C-alpha positions in Angstrom: -55.0 -106.5 54.8 -53.2 -106.8 51.4 -49.6 -108.1 52.0 -46.7 -106.1 50.6 -43.2 -107.0 49.3 -41.5 -108.0 52.6 -44.5 -110.0 53.8 -44.7 -111.7 50.4 -41.0 -112.7 50.6 -41.9 -114.3 54.0 -44.7 -116.2 52.3 -42.2 -117.5 49.7 -39.7 -118.5 52.5 -42.5 -120.2 54.4 -43.6 -122.3 51.4 -47.1 -120.7 51.1 -46.3 -120.2 47.4 -43.4 -122.2 45.8 -41.6 -122.2 42.5 -41.1 -118.4 42.8 -37.9 -116.4 42.2 -37.3 -113.2 44.0 -37.8 -111.1 40.8 -41.4 -112.4 40.7 -42.2 -110.7 44.0 -43.7 -107.2 43.3 -44.8 -104.4 45.7 -48.1 -106.1 46.6 -48.4 -109.2 44.3 -46.4 -112.2 43.1 -46.2 -113.1 39.4 -47.3 -116.5 38.4 -46.4 -118.4 35.2 -48.2 -120.7 32.9 -47.9 -124.4 33.2 -47.4 -126.8 30.3 -50.6 -128.9 30.2 -53.6 -127.1 28.8 -57.1 -128.5 28.8 -58.8 -127.3 25.7 -62.6 -127.5 25.3 -63.6 -130.4 22.9 -66.0 -129.8 20.1 -69.2 -131.8 20.9 -69.9 -134.8 18.7 -73.7 -134.5 18.8 -76.5 -132.1 19.7 -77.2 -133.8 23.0 -73.7 -132.9 24.2 -74.0 -129.2 23.7 -75.4 -128.4 27.2 -73.1 -128.2 30.2 -74.0 -127.7 33.8 -72.5 -128.4 37.3 -74.0 -131.9 36.9 -72.5 -132.5 33.4 -69.4 -130.4 32.8 -67.9 -130.0 29.3 -65.1 -132.3 28.0 -61.5 -131.2 27.3 -58.6 -132.5 25.4 -55.1 -132.2 26.9 -52.3 -130.3 25.0 -48.7 -130.2 26.3 -47.1 -126.9 25.3 -43.6 -127.7 26.6 -42.1 -128.0 23.1 -44.7 -126.2 21.0 -46.7 -123.0 21.8 -50.5 -122.9 21.7 -52.2 -120.4 19.5 -55.6 -119.8 21.1 -58.3 -119.3 18.5 -60.9 -116.5 18.8 -63.6 -117.6 21.1 -61.7 -120.6 22.3 -62.0 -121.6 26.0 -59.4 -123.5 27.9 -58.2 -124.3 31.4 -54.5 -123.8 32.3 -52.4 -124.5 35.4 -49.9 -122.2 37.0 -46.3 -123.5 37.6 -46.6 -122.2 41.1 -47.9 -124.4 44.0 -49.8 -123.1 47.0 -50.4 -124.0 50.6 -52.6 -121.3 52.2 -52.6 -121.1 56.0 -55.8 -120.4 57.9 -55.1 -116.6 58.1 -54.4 -116.0 54.4 -56.6 -115.7 51.3 -55.5 -115.1 47.8 -56.8 -113.6 44.5 -55.6 -114.0 40.9 -55.4 -111.1 38.5 -54.5 -111.4 34.8 -51.5 -109.4 33.6 -52.7 -106.2 31.9 -50.5 -107.1 28.8 -52.4 -110.3 28.3 -55.8 -108.5 28.7 -54.7 -106.0 26.1 -54.0 -108.8 23.7 -57.7 -109.9 24.1 -57.2 -112.7 26.7 -60.0 -112.9 29.3 -59.6 -114.6 32.7 -63.0 -115.7 33.9 -64.3 -115.0 37.5 -63.0 -117.9 39.5 -60.1 -116.1 41.1 -60.5 -116.3 44.8 -58.7 -118.9 47.0 -59.9 -119.4 50.6 -57.8 -120.1 53.7 -56.7 -123.8 53.9 -56.6 -124.3 50.1 -53.5 -126.1 48.9 -52.6 -127.4 45.5 -49.8 -128.1 43.1 -51.2 -125.3 40.8 -54.0 -122.8 40.4 -56.4 -123.6 37.6 -57.0 -120.6 35.3 -60.0 -120.2 33.0 -59.2 -118.4 29.8 -61.1 -117.2 26.7 -59.8 -115.5 23.7 -62.1 -112.4 23.3 -60.6 -111.4 19.9 -62.7 -111.6 16.8 -59.8 -112.0 14.3 -56.6 -112.8 16.1 -55.1 -115.8 17.9 -53.2 -115.4 21.2 -50.0 -117.2 21.6 -49.6 -119.0 25.0 -46.2 -120.4 26.0 -45.3 -122.6 28.9 -43.5 -120.5 31.6 -44.8 -117.1 30.4 -45.8 -114.7 33.1 -49.6 -114.8 32.9 -50.8 -113.0 36.0 -50.2 -112.2 39.6 -51.6 -113.2 42.9 -52.5 -110.9 45.8 -52.5 -112.2 49.3 -54.8 -111.0 52.1 -54.1 -111.5 55.9 -57.1 -111.8 58.2 -58.1 -113.5 61.4 -57.7 -117.2 61.4 -60.7 -119.2 60.2 -61.9 -122.2 62.2 -60.6 -125.6 61.2 -64.1 -126.8 60.6 -64.8 -124.2 57.8 -61.5 -123.9 56.0 -61.1 -124.9 52.4 -59.2 -128.0 53.2 -62.3 -129.4 55.0 -65.1 -127.9 52.8 -63.5 -127.4 49.3 -63.7 -129.7 46.4 -60.6 -128.5 44.4 -57.9 -129.1 47.0 -54.7 -131.1 46.1 -55.0 -130.5 42.3 -51.9 -131.7 40.3 -52.9 -130.0 37.0 -55.7 -127.9 35.5 -58.9 -129.3 36.8 -62.3 -129.2 35.0 -65.5 -128.6 36.9 -66.4 -131.4 39.3 -70.0 -132.5 39.4 -72.1 -131.1 42.1 -73.1 -133.5 44.9 -76.7 -133.3 45.9 
C-alpha cells in the first residue's frame, strides 16, 4: 500500500526519513534534495580501462558543489547523494522518482530506485545521465531533484531484510558499485 500525506508525516516524525521540512511532504511522496558531493565518471587513461563490470567498476572524481554549481555535459554520467537520510523499518519499502521538471530538461535517472525493508543510510545514491545532445544541465546542491514513495507491507523476517543481506547499507555519501563477491 502506498502511503499518503498523514502517514508520510508520521514517517518523518518517526525518523524513517530525516532532513525533511513539512513543505516537502506531498500527497503520496516526499521531495528529496541533491547533496553537495558528486562523483563524476573519470575519463579512462588507457584502452584497458574502458571496460567496467560488477568485478571492476568505473572510477570517479569527486566534486563539491556547495559553492559552485555543476553543469552536467551531454552524455555525462555521475552519482549524486540526497541530503535526506533513511532508516526503513521492516514493513516499509521505498522508491525514488525523478522530478518531471528535471526529466524535461533531459536528465535521466537510471533504474536503481528501489530500497528494501531494513535499508538505512545517510543518503540515497542517485545515478544520473544527461541525455541532451547539445545542452548542459545545471545541478545545484539543495535543489529538489525527485521524490520518494513509501510502501507499507507485511513485515519481512530479520534474516532476509536489507540490513542483513544488502551491501549498500550505512552509506555516508554517493557510493560507486561495490565489487561482486563470488
